[in-house]
C-alpha positions, 0 to 999 in steps of 0.5 A, a space after each residue: 950940490 944943487 943938481 943933486 938936490 934937483 934930481 932928488 926932489 924930481 925923483 921923490 915927486 915921480 915916486 909919490 905920484 907912482 904910489 898915488 896911482 897904485 893906491 888908486 889901483 887898489 895897493 892900499 894906502 899911499 904909504 904902503 903903495 910907496 913901499 910897493 913902487 920899487 923899480 921904475 922901468 922906463 921902456 919905449 913909445 907905446 907902439 914899440 916892442 920896448 914898451 909891450 915886452 917891457 909891460 909883460 917883464 915888469 908884471 911878471 916880476 911883480 907877480 912872481 919875484 918879490 919885487 915890485 916893477 912898474 913899466 912906463 913909456 919912454 922916449 928913446 934910448 937916449 932919453 932913457 939913459 938920461 932918466 936913469 941920470 937924473 934919478 927917474 929910473 931904475 930900469 931902462 931899455 937901451 939899444 946896445 950902440 946907444 949905451 956904449 955911446 953914453 958910457 964912453 961919451 961919443 956920438 949922442 953923448 959927446 962930451 958928457 959921458 954917463 956912467 951911472 948905469 950897468 947892464 942887466 942883460 941883453 935880451 934879443 936883437 932889434 932889427 932895423 926895418 925900413 917900411 914904405 907903402 910905395 912899391 917903387 922904393 926897393 932899395 935904401 938908394 931909392 930913398 934919396 930926395 924922398 920924405 924919410 922918417 929917420 926916428 924921434 929926436 933923442 932916439 938911437 934910431 937916428 944914428 942907425 938911420 944915418 949910418 945906413 944911409 951913409 953906406 949908401 953915400 946918402 946924407 941927411 941933406 939928401 932926403 927930406 927928413 922927419 923926426 917921428 916916433 914909431 906910431 907917428 911914422 905909421 900914421 904918417 905912412 898911412 895918410 901918405 904924408 911921408 914916403 918911408 920910415 926907419 923903425 928899429 925894434 924887434 919884429 914883429 912891431 906893433 906900428 908896422 903890424 897895425 899899418 900893414 892891416 890898412 895899407 899895403 906895406 913893404 920892408 926895404 932890404 939892405 944888400 950883402 955888399 952894403 951890410 958888409 960895409 957897415 959892419 966893417 965900419 960899426 962893428 956894434 951891428 950884426 946881420 939880420 933877417 925878417 922872416 916872410 910872413 912877419 907882417 901881412 903882405 911880406 912874402 919874402 925874407 928881408 935882409 937887414 942888420 940890427 942891434 941888441 935890445 938891453 936892460 940897463 939898471 941904475 948903480 943905486 938899485 940893490 944886488 938882491 932886486 936885480 938878481 931877483 929881476 934877472 932870475 925871474 926873466 931867465 928861470 922860466 923864459 922857455 915856458 913863457 912864450 905865450 906871455 910875449 913871443 920875445 920870450 922865444 928869443 932870449 938866451 943866457 949866451 946873449 944876455 951875458 954877451 955885452 962887453 961895452 958896459 960892466 954888468 950890475 953886481 946882481 946880474 953878474 951873481 946870477 950869470 956867474 951861477 949859470 956858468 957865464 962870466 962877465 965884467 962887473 961894475 966896481 
């Protein structure tokens, strides 16, 4: 009971702060703004794709779908799920592997499963991008003994890095690990403080794009043998290719792996609100590429492909209308 009460007051304070900000921005009184500040969408760091694309999705839904969605900076997939649990978020971006960990109570969430959320839609593939400014680092094996950022604490990037290093028989103790966000990793590479960084986000990623405008950046490819080994061990990954020209100076395709970027919803969000949000994303996505390049990667098939966590009833209703049957959260 104490925990529920704490969550109520924390969420109330967060909603009041958001409403105050909206009122200042021109939504009228705080009371009017509270009515408008319906769905809080926690995304990712300011240098990542989650925040950039999430902000576009939120703004478009607010302008066109009859709901109010506010995108806010997030601290990684694990933290985003916990924000839903704590009542601080209604919607959240999350890696497909991390959401499965949470729901099943494994890895990052060992012994404390979280099941108060459901799937809204899988949007696009997030590629594991291993970036360096050292031309001598050509393979994952070359990272041994190097100073490597393996993701911010509480992010899914850490486990992705550990998984990939592991198939090359490299343990965390075999590198000089740092734990930094995308933006901080790019700055550290720029300043020569680290040798390489794992960044898991849809390419192109702002942090790498910015880095490649000031220094020559390279992406480290995974070879087919180790990709196959990883997929056999961890089937939630899939093979991925980062096309040449995605970043300045990258003049050949880079083979890697990826996970899916998924939007989650708190089970407390209404069916109608989630239906409107999903419909706004997918009814016109083919015409919205100018709003953000990630719209070009969306598809109903991918959106309805998640099997590890049931779908929110509002999302399931939309996908069923489009001919896709998904498991519905009861």
